[in-house]
N, C-alpha and C positions, 0 to 999 in steps of 0.2 A: 769560229763561226759554226753553227749547227745546221746540218743540211738533212734532208729527207732522201733517203736511198730507196730505189725500186728494184726488185728482182723478180721477174717473170716466172723463173724457174729455178728454184733454190738447188735442187740436185746438179743442174747443168752448171750453176755458178760454182758450186764446191769443186766439181770436176775441172772446171777451167782454172780455179785458183791453186788446186793441187798440182796441176801441171805448170803453171807459169808463175805463181807467187805462193809456193808451198809454205813460206814463213808467216803467212796470214791465216793459216789453218791449223787448229789443234784437235786431234781426236783423242778423247779419253779412253779409259781402259773399257768402258761400257759401249764405245763405238759412237758416242754423241760427238758431234761436229761443232767446234766453236770457231767463231771468227774473231781474230785477235785485233780488233779495232775498238775504240772507245765509243760505245753505243747504248742506246736504251734496249730493253727487251724488244725482240722483233714482233711485229703484228702480221698475222697470217691470215690468208684466205686461200685455202687449197695449197697448191705449189707456190703462190705468189706471196712475197714478203716485202715488208717496208721496215725501215729502222731509222730512228733520228741519231745522226752520227755526229760527233764532234770532230771537225776538221781544222785543227788549230793553225796549220800552216799552208792549207790548199792542196796538200799532196794527196789527199783521198779524191778529190774532184779531179786531179791529173789523172790519178791511177785508174779511175772508173772509165775515163775516156778510152782506155785500151782493152777494156773488158767487153765481151759480148752480152753478158747476162746480167750487168749491173748498171742501172741509170741513176744519175743523181738529179731528183726533181727539182731540188733548191731549197730555200729556206721556207718557213711556213708561209710567209707573205708572198713569196713567188709561186707557191702551189696554189694558194687561195685566190691568186689574181689570174690564174690560167684555167678556164673551164676544162681543158683537156687533161690537166694535171689533177683537178678536183675529182674528175670522173675515176681516175685511177685510185686516187687517195681514198675516196668514199667506197670504191669497191673492195679495196683490200682491208680498210679499218672500219669494221662494223661498229656503227654508232646507235645502233637500235636499243631502245630502252629496254632493261631486263627487269622482270618483276620477280621477287623472291620473298620468302617469309623469313623475318629476323628471328633472333633467339627468344623473343617475347611472343612469337606467334602472330606478329603485325605484318600485314602485307606491305611491302615497299617497292619502289621503283628506283633503279639506279640508271641514270643515261651518262654513257661515257662521254668525257669531254671531248670537244671539237679537235683539240690537239693532244695526241698521245705523246707520252714521254716527257711531258713538260709539267712543272708544278705550277699550281694556280697562284697568281700574285696576290 
């Protein structure tokens, strides 16, 4: 099952995981922090983050219940059916169309898809 996770403060989540679940954190030689879970790239707005996480056996949902700084919002269907969760989702994942000039000098508009981390069908 794929679920959307939300973190209101990434720095506090990192500190919390380093203290109680250090096996889920990897810090590389450059000081970059990686979460050792199967997920899409994280979307950010300031210190808030969301990720689409693969939770094969339900252990992530169970683990998140014990964390102060991580919330499982649910599946896309659950998020889009709940107005409060949609507010959080839309605040963190910017879906504003972006105007750019392509390699041929033509102005184009890209609108991010409604669901991040999912390949279109």
